[in-house]
PAZAPA-4460 file (N, C-alpha, C; in steps of 0.05 Angstrom, whole numbers, plus 32768, in hexadecimal, padded with zeros to 4 digits):
% residues 238
    n_x    n_y    n_z   ca_x   ca_y   ca_z    c_x    c_y    c_z   seq   type   mol
   8D9A   706E   83BC   8D96   7052   83B4   8D78   704D   83AE     1      M     A
   8D71   7043   8396   8D55   703F   838F   8D4D   7024   839A     2      I     A
   8D36   7024   83A7   8D2C   700C   83B5   8D23   6FF7   83A1     3      S     A
   8D25   6FDC   83A9   8D1B   6FC7   8398   8CFE   6FCB   8390     4      P     A
   8CED   6FD6   83A3   8CD1   6FDB   839C   8CCE   6FEF   8386     5      L     A
   8CE0   7005   8386   8CDF   7018   8371   8CE7   700C   8357     6      H     A
   8CFC   6FFA   8358   8D05   6FED   833F   8CEF   6FDB   8334     7      R     A
   8CE1   6FCD   8346   8CCC   6FBB   833D   8CB6   6FCB   832E     8      R     A
   8CAF   6FE2   8339   8C9A   6FF2   832D   8CA4   6FFC   8312     9      A     A
   8CBE   7005   8311   8CC9   700E   82F8   8CCA   6FF8   82E3    10      T     A
   8CD2   6FE0   82EB   8CD4   6FCA   82D9   8CB8   6FC3   82CE    11      A     A
   8CA4   6FC5   82DE   8C89   6FC0   82D5   8C80   6FD4   82C0    12      A     A
   8C87   6FED   82C4   8C80   7002   82B1   8C8E   6FFD   8296    13      V     A
   8CA7   6FF5   8297   8CB6   6FEF   827F   8CAA   6FD7   8271    14      V     A
   8CA2   6FC3   8280   8C96   6FAB   8274   8C7B   6FB1   8267    15      A     A
   8C6B   6FC3   8274   8C52   6FCA   8268   8C56   6FDB   824F    16      I     A
   8C6A   6FED   824F   8C70   6FFC   8237   8C78   6FEA   8220    17      A     A
   8C88   6FD6   8227   8C91   6FC3   8212   8C79   6FB4   8207    18      A     A
   8C66   6FAC   8218   8C4E   6F9E   8210   8C3E   6FAF   81FD    19      L     A
   8C3C   6FC9   8204   8C2C   6FDB   81F3   8C38   6FDC   81D7    20      A     A
   8C53   6FDD   81D6   8C60   6FDE   81BC   8C5B   6FC5   81AC    21      A     A
   8C5D   6FAE   81BA   8C59   6F94   81AC   8C3C   6F92   81A2    22      L     A
   8C29   6F9C   81B2   8C0D   6F99   81AB   8C07   6FA7   8190    23      S     A
   8C16   6FBC   818A   8C11   6FCA   8171   8C1F   6FBD   8159    24      G     A
   8C2D   6FA7   815D   8C3C   6F9B   8148   8C3A   6F7D   814A    25      C     A
   8C2C   6F70   8138   8C28   6F54   813B   8C2A   6F47   8120    26      S     A
   8C38   6F30   811E   8C3B   6F22   8105   8C3B   6F04   810B    27      S     A
   8C36   6EF5   80F7   8C34   6ED8   80FA   8C50   6ECB   80FB    28      L     A
   8C52   6EB6   810B   8C6B   6EA6   810A   8C63   6E89   8103    29      D     A
   8C76   6E77   8105   8C71   6E5C   80FD   8C63   6E4B   8111    30      G     A
   8C5B   6E57   8128   8C4E   6E47   813D   8C31   6E4D   8140    31      F     A
   8C25   6E5C   812E   8C08   6E61   812F   8BFD   6E61   8112    32      G     A
   8BE6   6E54   810E   8BDA   6E54   80F4   8BD1   6E70   80EB    33      S     A
   8BD3   6E75   80D2   8BCC   6E90   80C8   8BAE   6E94   80C9    34      R     A
   8BA4   6EAA   80D5   8B87   6EAF   80D7   8B7C   6EB3   80BB    35      P     A
   8B63   6EAA   80B7   8B55   6EAE   809E   8B44   6EC7   809E    36      Q     A
   8B45   6ED5   8088   8B35   6EED   8086   8B17   6EE7   8086    37      A     A
   8B07   6EF8   8091   8AEA   6EF4   8092   8ADC   6F0E   808F    38      S     A
   8AC6   6F0D   8080   8AB6   6F25   807C   8A9E   6F26   808F    39      A     A
   8A9D   6F13   80A1   8A87   6F11   80B4   8A88   6F28   80C7    40      T     A
   8A71   6F35   80CC   8A70   6F4B   80DF   8A75   6F42   80FB    41      A     A
   8A81   6F53   810C   8A87   6F4C   8127   8A6E   6F46   8136    42      S     A
   8A6C   6F2F   8144   8A54   6F28   8153   8A50   6F3A   816B    43      P     A
   8A38   6F3B   8175   8A33   6F4B   818D   8A40   6F3E   81A5    44      T     A
   8A4F   6F4D   81B6   8A5D   6F41   81CD   8A49   6F33   81DF    45      P     A
   8A53   6F1D   81EB   8A43   6F0D   81FE   8A43   6F1A   8219    46      S     A
   8A32   6F12   822B   8A32   6F1C   8246   8A4C   6F16   8254    47      P     A
   8A50   6F24   826B   8A69   6F1F   827A   8A6B   6F02   8282    48      T     A
   8A83   6EF5   827D   8A86   6ED9   8282   8A87   6ED3   82A0    49      P     A
   8A81   6EBA   82A7   8A84   6EB1   82C3   8AA0   6EA8   82C9    50      T     A
   8AB1   6EA5   82B5   8ACC   6E9C   82B8   8ADE   6EB5   82BD    51      F     A
   8AE9   6EB8   82D4   8AF8   6ED0   82DC   8B12   6ED1   82CD    52      D     A
   8B18   6EE6   82BF   8B30   6EE8   82AF   8B39   6F05   82AC    53      S     A
   8B50   6F0C   82B7   8B5C   6F26   82B4   8B62   6F2B   8296    54      Q     A
   8B6C   6F17   8289   8B73   6F19   826C   8B5B   6F22   825C    55      F     A
   8B44   6F15   8261   8B2C   6F1C   8252   8B21   6F37   825A    56      T     A
   8B22   6F3D   8273   8B17   6F57   827D   8B28   6F6E   8274    57      R     A
   8B43   6F6C   8276   8B54   6F83   8270   8B5F   6F83   8254    58      D     A
   8B5E   6F6C   8246   8B69   6F6A   822C   8B87   6F65   822B    59      G     A
   8B93   6F63   8242   8BB0   6F5C   8245   8BB3   6F4D   8260    60      T     A
   8BCA   6F41   8263   8BD1   6F34   827C   8BEE   6F38   8282    61      F     A
   8BF5   6F3F   829B   8C11   6F41   82A2   8C14   6F36   82BF    62      Q     A
   8C29   6F26   82C2   8C2F   6F1B   82DD   8C4D   6F20   82E3    63      S     A
   8C52   6F21   82FE   8C6E   6F25   8308   8C74   6F0E   831C    64      H     A
   8C8A   6F01   8318   8C93   6EED   832B   8CB0   6EF5   8334    65      V     A
   8CB3   6EF9   834E   8CCD   6F02   8359   8CDC   6EEA   8364    66      D     A
   8CF3   6EE5   835A   8D05   6ED0   8364   8D20   6EDC   836A    67      I     A
   8D27   6EDE   8383   8D41   6EE8   838B   8D48   6F04   837F    68      D     A
   8D34   6F15   837E   8D39   6F30   8374   8D39   6F32   8356    69      G     A
   8D31   6F1D   8348   8D2D   6F1F   832B   8D0F   6F1E   8325    70      V     A
   8D05   6F31   8317   8CE9   6F34   8311   8CE4   6F27   82F5    71      D     A
   8CD5   6F11   82F5   8CCE   6F03   82DC   8CB2   6F0D   82D4    72      F     A
   8CB0   6F16   82BB   8C97   6F23   82B2   8C8C   6F14   8299    73      V     A
   8C74   6F0A   829C   8C64   6EFF   8286   8C52   6F15   827C    74      Y     A
   8C50   6F19   8262   8C3C   6F2A   8255   8C2D   6F1A   8240    75      N     A
   8C13   6F1B   8241   8C03   6F0D   822D   8BED   6F20   8222    76      M     A
   8BE8   6F1F   8208   8BD4   6F31   81FD   8BC8   6F24   81E4    77      Y     A
   8BB0   6F2C   81DC   8BA4   6F21   81C3   8BB1   6F2F   81AC    78      P     A
   8BB2   6F22   8195   8BBE   6F2E   817E   8BA9   6F3E   816E    79      T     A
   8BB2   6F4B   8158   8BA0   6F5A   8148   8B8B   6F49   8139    80      K     A
   8B91   6F2F   8137   8B7E   6F1D   812A   8B64   6F1A   8139    81      A     A
   8B67   6F18   8154   8B4F   6F15   8165   8B52   6F27   817E    82      T     A
   8B51   6F41   817B   8B58   6F54   8191   8B42   6F56   81A6    83      P     A
   8B29   6F50   819F   8B13   6F54   81B2   8B0F   6F3B   81C2    84      R     A
   8B19   6F3B   81DB   8B18   6F23   81EC   8AFB   6F1C   81F4    85      T     A
   8AE8   6F2F   81F2   8ACC   6F28   81F8   8ABE   6F1C   81E0    86      N     A
   8ACE   6F17   81CB   8AC3   6F09   81B4   8AD4   6EF0   81AE    87      E     A
   8ADF   6EE4   81C3   8AEC   6ECA   81C1   8AD8   6EB5   81C7    88      W     A
   8ACF   6EA7   81B1   8ABA   6E93   81B3   8AC6   6E77   81B0    89      F     A
   8AB6   6E62   81B6   8AC1   6E47   81B4   8ACD   6E40   8198    90      P     A
   8ABE   6E46   8183   8AC8   6E3F   8168   8ADA   6E55   815D    91      L     A
   8AEC   6E4D   814B   8AFE   6E60   813F   8B18   6E63   814E    92      G     A
   8B2D   6E6C   813F   8B47   6E71   814C   8B47   6E8B   815B    93      N     A
   8B54   6E8A   8173   8B57   6EA2   8184   8B75   6EA5   8188    94      K     A
   8B80   6EBD   8182   8B9D   6EC0   8180   8BA8   6ED2   8197    95      Y     A
   8BBF   6EC9   81A2   8BCC   6ED8   81B7   8BEA   6ED8   81B2    96      F     A
   8BF7   6EEB   81BF   8C15   6EEC   81BF   8C1E   6EF0   81DC    97      S     A
   8C37   6EE9   81E2   8C41   6EED   81FD   8C5F   6EF2   81FD    98      F     A
   8C68   6F00   8212   8C84   6F06   8216   8C8C   6EFD   8232    99      T     A
   8CA6   6EFA   8235   8CB1   6EF2   8250   8CCC   6EFE   8253   100      F     A
   8CD1   6F0C   8269   8CEB   6F19   826D   8CF2   6F1A   828B   101      G     A
   8D0A   6F22   8291   8D14   6F23   82AC   8D21   6F3E   82B2   102      A     A
   8D1D   6F49   82CA   8D29   6F62   82D3   8D38   6F5E   82ED   103      Y     A
   8D51   6F66   82EE   8D61   6F64   8306   8D5A   6F7C   8318   104      D     A
   8D4A   6F77   832D   8D41   6F8C   833E   8D56   6F96   8351   105      L     A
   8D6D   6F88   8352   8D83   6F92   8363   8D93   6FA8   8356   106      D     A
   8D8D   6FAD   833C   8D9A   6FC3   832E   8D85   6FD6   8323   107      R     A
   8D8E   6FEF   831E   8D7C   7002   8312   8D79   6FFB   82F4   108      D     A
   8D62   7003   82E8   8D5D   6FFD   82CC   8D73   7008   82BA   109      L     A
   8D7F   701F   82C1   8D92   702C   82B0   8DAF   7025   82B8   110      R     A
   8DB3   7013   82CB   8DCE   700A   82D1   8DDA   6FFB   82BA   111      D     A
   8DF5   6FFB   82B8   8E02   6FEC   82A2   8DF9   6FCF   82A3   112      P     A
   8DF5   6FC4   828B   8DEB   6FA9   8289   8DFE   6F94   8296   113      F     A
   8E18   6F9A   8295   8E2C   6F87   82A1   8E29   6F85   82BF   114      K     A
   8E1B   6F98   82CC   8E17   6F96   82E9   8DFD   6F87   82F0   115      T     A
   8DEF   6F7D   82DC   8DD6   6F6F   82E1   8DDA   6F51   82DE   116      K     A
   8DCA   6F42   82EE   8DCB   6F25   82EB   8DBE   6F1C   82D1   117      R     A
   8DCB   6F09   82C3   8DC0   6EFF   82AB   8DAC   6EE8   82B1   118      K     A
   8D97   6EE8   82A2   8D83   6ED3   82A4   8D7F   6EC6   8289   119      V     A
   8D80   6EAC   8287   8D7D   6E9E   826E   8D64   6E8C   8270   120      Y     A
   8D54   6E8D   825A   8D3C   6E7C   8258   8D42   6E64   8247   121      L     A
   8D3E   6E4C   8252   8D44   6E33   8244   8D2B   6E2A   8235   122      D     A
   8D17   6E20   8243   8CFE   6E16   8237   8CE6   6E27   823F   123      R     A
   8CD3   6E29   822C   8CBA   6E36   8232   8CA4   6E21   822D   124      I     A
   8C93   6E1D   8240   8C7D   6E0A   823E   8C62   6E18   8244   125      E     A
   8C4D   6E10   8236   8C33   6E19   823B   8C1F   6E02   8239   126      V     A
   8C0F   6DFE   824D   8BFA   6DEA   824D   8BDF   6DF8   824E   127      E     A
   8BCA   6DEA   8246   8BAF   6DF6   8246   8B9B   6DE2   8250   128      S     A
   8B85   6DEC   825C   8B6F   6DDB   8265   8B56   6DEC   8265   129      A     A
   8B41   6DE2   8259   8B28   6DF0   8257   8B15   6DEB   826F   130      T     A
   8B03   6DFD   8273   8AED   6DFA   8287   8AD3   6DFB   8278   131      T     A
   8AC3   6DE5   8279   8AAA   6DE4   826B   8A94   6DDB   827E   132      A     A
   8A7B   6DE2   8277   8A64   6DDB   8288   8A60   6DBD   828A   133      T     A
   8A69   6DAE   8275   8A67   6D91   8276   8A7C   6D83   8286   134      S     A
   8A91   6D92   828D   8AA7   6D87   829C   8ABD   6D7C   828A   135      G     A
   8AB8   6D7C   8270   8ACC   6D72   825D   8AE4   6D85   825C   136      T     A
   8AFC   6D7A   825C   8B15   6D8B   825B   8B23   6D86   8240   137      V     A
   8B29   6D9C   8233   8B39   6D9B   821A   8B54   6DA9   821F   138      Q     A
   8B67   6DA3   820E   8B82   6DAF   820F   8B87   6DBB   81F3   139      T     A
   8B7C   6DD3   81EE   8B7D   6DDE   81D3   8B97   6DEB   81CB   140      P     A
   8BAA   6DEF   81DE   8BC3   6DFB   81D8   8BD9   6DEF   81E9   141      Y     A
   8BF0   6DE9   81DD   8C07   6DDF   81EC   8C21   6DE8   81DF   142      A     A
   8C35   6DEC   81EF   8C4F   6DF5   81E6   8C65   6DEA   81F8   143      L     A
   8C7A   6DDF   81ED   8C91   6DD6   81FC   8CA9   6DD6   81E9   144      D     A
   8CB8   6DED   81EA   8CCD   6DF1   81D7   8CE5   6DFF   81E5   145      E     A
   8CFC   6DFC   81D8   8D13   6E0C   81DF   8D0D   6E29   81D8   146      K     A
   8D10   6E3B   81EB   8D07   6E57   81E7   8D16   6E64   81D0   147      A     A
   8D30   6E5F   81CE   8D41   6E6C   81B9   8D39   6E64   819D   148      K     A
   8D2B   6E4D   819B   8D24   6E42   8180   8D0A   6E4E   8176   149      S     A
   8CF9   6E5A   8187   8CDF   6E64   817E   8CDA   6E81   8184   150      I     A
   8CEC   6E8F   8193   8CE8   6EAB   8199   8CE7   6EBB   817F   151      T     A
   8CD9   6ED2   8180   8CD5   6EE2   8169   8CEF   6EEE   815E   152      F     A
   8D01   6EF4   8170   8D1C   6EFE   8169   8D2B   6EE9   815A   153      D     A
   8D33   6EEE   8141   8D41   6ED9   8132   8D5E   6ED4   813B   154      P     A
   8D69   6EE7   814B   8D85   6EE5   8154   8D86   6EEB   8172   155      E     A
   8D79   6EDB   8183   8D7B   6EE0   81A0   8D97   6EDB   81AB   156      P     A
   8D9E   6EE9   81C0   8DB7   6EE4   81CE   8DB5   6ECA   81DD   157      V     A
   8DC7   6EB7   81D8   8DC4   6E9D   81E4   8DDE   6E94   81F1   158      T     A
   8DDB   6E80   8202   8DF1   6E72   820F   8DE9   6E55   8212   159      S     A
   8DF9   6E45   8220   8DF2   6E29   8224   8DDA   6E27   8236   160      K     A
   8DD2   6E3D   8244   8DBB   6E3D   8255   8DA1   6E44   8248   161      Y     A
   8DA2   6E4E   822F   8D8A   6E56   8221   8D8D   6E72   8215   162      G     A
   8D77   6E81   8214   8D78   6E9C   8209   8D76   6EB1   821F   163      M     A
   8D85   6EC7   821B   8D86   6EDC   822F   8D6B   6EEB   8230   164      L     A
   8D60   6EEE   8248   8D47   6EFD   824B   8D49   6F13   8260   165      I     A
   8D62   6F1B   8268   8D65   6F31   827B   8D61   6F4B   826C   166      T     A
   8D4E   6F5C   8276   8D49   6F77   826B   8D61   6F89   8270   167      S     A
   8D69   6F9A   825C   8D5B   6F9F   8243   8D68   6F90   822B   168      P     A
   8D79   6F7C   8230   8D87   6F6F   821A   8D79   6F57   820E   169      K     A
   8D65   6F4D   821C   8D58   6F35   8211   8D3C   6F32   821C   170      G     A
   8D2B   6F24   820D   8D10   6F1D   8215   8D05   6F07   8202   171      A     A
   8CF3   6EF7   820C   8CE7   6EE2   81FC   8CCC   6EED   81F1   172      F     A
   8CC6   6EE8   81D8   8CAD   6EF1   81CC   8CA3   6EDC   81B9   173      E     A
   8C89   6ED5   81BB   8C7C   6EC2   81A8   8C62   6ECE   81A0   174      L     A
   8C5D   6ECF   8186   8C46   6EDD   817B   8C31   6ECA   816E   175      R     A
   8C18   6ED4   816D   8C03   6EC8   815E   8BFF   6EAA   8163   176      N     A
   8BFC   6EA3   817C   8BF6   6E87   8184   8BD8   6E82   8183   177      Q     A
   8BD0   6E6C   8177   8BB4   6E67   8172   8BA8   6E54   8186   178      A     A
   8B91   6E5C   8191   8B80   6E49   81A1   8B68   6E43   818E   179      I     A
   8B66   6E2A   8187   8B52   6E22   8173   8B36   6E1D   817D   180      G     A
   8B27   6E0C   816F   8B0B   6E06   8176   8B09   6DF9   8191   181      D     A
   8AF5   6E01   81A0   8AEF   6DF6   81BA   8AD3   6DEA   81BB   182      L     A
   8ACD   6DDA   81CE   8AB2   6DCF   81D2   8A9F   6DE6   81D6   183      A     A
   8A86   6DE3   81CC   8A72   6DF8   81CD   8A6C   6E02   81E9   184      A     A
   8A6F   6DF1   81FD   8A68   6DF9   8219   8A81   6E03   8228   185      D     A
   8A97   6E09   821A   8AAF   6E13   8227   8AA9   6E2F   8232   186      T     A
   8AB1   6E34   824B   8AAD   6E4E   8257   8AC7   6E5C   825E   187      R     A
   8ADD   6E4D   825B   8AF7   6E59   8260   8B0D   6E45   825D   188      G     A
   8B25   6E4F   825C   8B3D   6E3D   825B   8B53   6E4A   826B   189      L     A
   8B66   6E3A   8274   8B7C   6E44   8284   8B96   6E3C   8276   190      T     A
   8BA8   6E4F   8271   8BC2   6E4A   8266   8BD6   6E4A   827D   191      L     A
   8BE6   6E35   827F   8BFB   6E34   8294   8C16   6E36   8287   192      T     A
   8C24   6E4C   828E   8C3F   6E51   8282   8C54   6E47   8296   193      F     A
   8C69   6E3B   828B   8C80   6E32   829A   8C99   6E3A   828B   194      R     A
   8CAB   6E47   8298   8CC5   6E4F   828C   8CDC   6E44   829D   195      A     A
   8CEE   6E35   8291   8D05   6E2C   829F   8D1C   6E3F   829A   196      T     A
   8D26   6E4B   82B0   8D3A   6E61   82AD   8D53   6E5A   82BD   197      V     A
   8D69   6E67   82B6   8D82   6E66   82C5   8D89   6E82   82CD   198      R     A
   8D8C   6E87   82E7   8D91   6EA2   82F2   8DAE   6EA4   82FC   199      I     A
   8DBC   6EB7   82F3   8DD8   6EBC   82FC   8DD7   6EC5   8319   200      Q     A
   8DE8   6EB8   832A   8DE7   6EBE   8347   8DF0   6EDA   834D   201      R     A
   8E02   6EE5   833D   8E0B   6F00   8340   8E17   6F09   8325   202      S     A
   8E17   6F23   831F   8E21   6F2C   8305   8E3D   6F23   8301   203      A     A
   8E42   6F17   82EA   8E5D   6F0D   82E3   8E63   6EF1   82ED   204      G     A
   8E51   6EE6   82FE   8E56   6ECB   830A   8E52   6EB5   82F5   205      S     A
   8E61   6E9F   82F9   8E5D   6E88   82E8   8E4A   6E74   82F5   206      K     A
   8E3E   6E7C   830B   8E2C   6E6A   831A   8E0F   6E73   8314   207      S     A
   8DFE   6E60   830E   8DE2   6E65   8307   8DD0   6E52   8318   208      Y     A
   8DB8   6E5C   831E   8DA3   6E4C   832A   8D8D   6E47   8316   209      S     A
   8D80   6E30   8318   8D6B   6E28   8306   8D50   6E2B   8313   210      T     A
   8D3D   6E38   8306   8D22   6E3C   8311   8D0D   6E37   82FB   211      E     A
   8CF5   6E31   8303   8CDE   6E2F   82F1   8CCA   6E44   82F8   212      T     A
   8CC4   6E56   82E6   8CB1   6E6C   82EB   8C96   6E63   82DF   213      I     A
   8C81   6E64   82F0   8C67   6E59   82E8   8C52   6E6F   82EC   214      R     A
   8C3F   6E70   82D9   8C28   6E82   82DD   8C11   6E78   82CD   215      H     A
   8BF8   6E7C   82D7   8BE0   6E75   82CA   8BD1   6E8D   82BF   216      E     A
   8BC5   6E8A   82A8   8BB5   6EA0   829C   8B9A   6E95   8295   217      V     A
   8B85   6E9C   82A4   8B6A   6E94   829D   8B60   6EA5   8286   218      P     A
   8B50   6E99   8274   8B45   6EA7   825D   8B27   6E9F   825B   219      I     A
   8B16   6EB3   825A   8AF9   6EAE   8258   8AF2   6EA8   823B   220      A     A
   8ADF   6E96   8237   8AD4   6E90   821D   8AB6   6E95   821E   221      I     A
   8AAB   6EA4   820A   8A8F   6EAC   820A   8A7E   6E99   81FA   222      F     A
   8A67   6E92   8204   8A55   6E80   81F5   8A4B   6E8D   81DC   223      A     A
   8A4D   6E7F   81C5   8A44   6E89   81AC   8A45   6E73   8197   224      S     A
   8A31   6E73   8184   8A33   6E61   816E   8A43   6E6C   8157   225      D     A
   8A4B   6E86   815A   8A5B   6E94   8145   8A78   6E8F   814B   226      T     A
   8A88   6E87   8137   8AA5   6E84   813C   8AB2   6E9E   8142   227      P     A
   8AC8   6E9D   8150   8AD9   6EB5   8154   8AE2   6EBF   8139   228      T     A
   8ADF   6ED9   8135   8AE7   6EE5   811B   8B04   6EED   811C   229      V     A
   8B15   6EE2   810B   8B31   6EE9   8109   8B37   6EFA   80F1   230      A     A
   8B44   6F11   80F5   8B4B   6F22   80DF   8B64   6F19   80D2   231      A     A
   8B68   6F20   80B9   8B80   6F19   80AA   8B97   6F2C   80B3   232      E     A
   8BAF   6F20   80B8   8BC6   6F30   80BF   8BDC   6F2B   80AB   233      I     A
   8BE8   6F3F   809E   8BFE   6F3A   808C   8C15   6F2C   809A   234      P     A
   8C21   6F19   808D   8C36   6F08   8099   8C4D   6F1A   80A3   235      V     A
   8C54   6F2F   8095   8C6A   6F40   809D   8C62   6F5A   80AA   236      N     A
   8C4A   6F59   80B8   8C41   6F71   80C6   8C55   6F7A   80DB   237      A     A
   8C59   6F94   80DD   8C6D   6F9E   80F0   8C62   6FA3   810B   238      G     A
***
């Protein structure tokens, strides 16, 4: 019998592998403005920021939230338009993508899908708040939508509870989300993700529990008079 701890580690590896695949393929959707091409040379990176951010430091962010043996995984990464997180400045659009999925840790990854608990994602919400030396707070990005209506998959598996996000049959993905101009003294911003999910109590059961999965992602912003340089991405890039 494989232990839940082993399954958690395996699920994390699978999630990271999926993130790596997604990072190599990015295209625009209807929820982010198209980046403008620019011939401006890349500016010299600023010093290390005082705003602590794993996303800025590592270039990606992943979190795990365990609820009753179900591992909920957020992945967030910069897109090809603005891949250098140490060149995210107050001015100009800064682009990111994120995914959200669930893994039933009570079952092995290769167990038949019918033996796994189904998890459905209803709404996905994202709030933002900046941190500036002046104390002024901006909200440069917000999202509150039915997940099945905006996910990158044009034909997600759905039910009355939302879209299926149990691995490996389903996952939520949203690409090329834009964080626009910020105040010149902005030193960071925090994105707060909330996902309303329905978790099947046991495989095949008609009984579900409702949970809200929450996580915060700090992002450092570097002081500069130069706008963030966004590269052009073909609309149908694979």
